[in-house]
C-alpha positions in Angstrom: 79.3 122.8 49.5 78.8 122.0 53.2 81.0 119.4 54.8 81.0 117.4 58.1 83.3 114.8 59.6 81.9 111.4 60.6 84.5 110.0 63.0 83.3 106.4 62.5 85.4 104.8 59.7 88.0 107.6 59.8 91.7 106.8 60.2 93.7 108.2 63.1 97.2 109.0 61.7 99.1 110.9 64.3 98.9 112.8 67.6 101.4 115.7 67.9 102.2 117.8 70.9 104.8 120.4 71.5 106.6 121.4 74.7 104.2 124.3 75.5 101.1 122.1 75.4 99.7 122.9 72.0 98.9 119.8 69.9 97.1 118.3 67.1 95.3 115.1 66.0 95.6 114.3 62.3 93.0 112.1 60.6 92.1 110.8 57.2 88.5 111.5 58.0 85.3 110.3 56.4 83.6 113.4 55.2 80.0 114.0 54.0 79.6 116.8 51.5 76.2 118.2 50.4 74.6 121.3 49.1 72.2 121.0 52.0 72.8 119.5 55.4 75.6 116.9 55.4 74.4 113.5 56.5 70.8 114.5 55.9 70.6 115.5 52.2 72.0 113.6 49.2 75.6 114.3 48.4 78.9 112.5 48.5 81.2 110.8 50.9 85.0 110.7 50.7 88.3 110.9 52.6 89.8 114.2 53.6 93.0 114.8 55.7 92.0 117.0 58.6 93.9 118.5 61.6 92.3 119.1 65.0 94.5 121.8 66.5 94.0 121.9 70.3 95.2 124.6 72.7 96.5 123.3 76.1 96.1 119.7 74.8 96.2 116.7 77.1 95.8 113.1 76.2 94.5 110.3 78.4 93.8 106.6 77.8 95.5 104.1 75.6 96.3 105.0 72.0 98.0 101.9 70.7 99.8 101.8 67.3 98.9 104.4 64.7 97.6 104.6 62.1 94.4 103.0 63.4 90.7 102.9 62.3 88.3 104.8 64.5 85.3 102.8 65.5 83.4 105.5 67.3 83.9 109.0 68.6 82.5 112.4 69.5 83.6 116.0 70.1 82.2 117.7 73.2 82.2 121.5 73.2 81.1 123.3 76.3 78.7 120.4 77.2 77.3 119.9 73.7 78.2 116.6 72.0 78.9 116.7 68.2 78.7 113.3 66.5 79.1 115.1 63.1 81.7 117.8 63.1 81.4 120.7 60.7 84.4 121.2 58.4 86.0 123.6 59.0 85.1 124.2 62.6 86.5 126.4 65.4 85.6 126.9 69.1 87.2 128.9 71.9 85.3 126.8 74.5 86.8 123.8 76.3 86.8 120.7 74.2 86.8 116.9 74.8 87.4 114.5 71.9 86.7 110.9 72.8 87.8 108.2 70.3 87.4 104.4 70.3 89.6 102.6 67.9 88.8 99.4 66.1 91.6 97.6 67.8 89.9 98.2 71.2 92.0 101.1 72.4 90.2 104.2 73.8 91.6 107.7 74.4 90.5 111.2 75.1 92.0 114.5 74.0 91.0 117.6 76.1 91.9 121.3 75.6 90.9 124.9 76.0 90.0 125.5 72.4 89.9 123.5 69.1 90.2 124.3 65.4 89.4 121.7 62.7 90.9 122.4 59.3 91.1 120.4 56.0 94.5 119.6 54.6 95.0 118.4 51.0 92.3 117.3 48.6 89.0 115.6 49.2 89.1 112.1 47.7 85.7 110.9 46.5 84.5 107.5 47.6 80.8 107.3 47.0 77.5 109.0 46.2 75.2 109.0 49.3 71.5 109.3 49.7 70.3 110.5 53.1 66.5 110.2 52.9 66.1 110.0 56.7 67.8 111.9 59.5 70.4 109.9 61.5 
């Protein structure tokens, strides 16, 4: 089954960073799963814990209090913007993850490379019909 993260309606749980600059963003992400293209063909939606591991991570902007609901966001990889992020996903190109939180805070995570991996079990929320492309 193919999976993709929709940042909207995901929950930002934690931002972690070590002393050598590696870091991670941990989300309870809203995930589309489908036998075809996620968010285009019928499938299911649910919550999946995911970790964005970022090499040479830096954070700018205001984060506020976590956990917090994500209102909007996108991942930019080498100049290409991803509104839906494949799960799992990995890129050795520079990355820029911009998130707007429901409480009005906005922040950006940048780095040299990113790896997005699932953690734990997918929790089913709903059956979804995607009869038209978003």
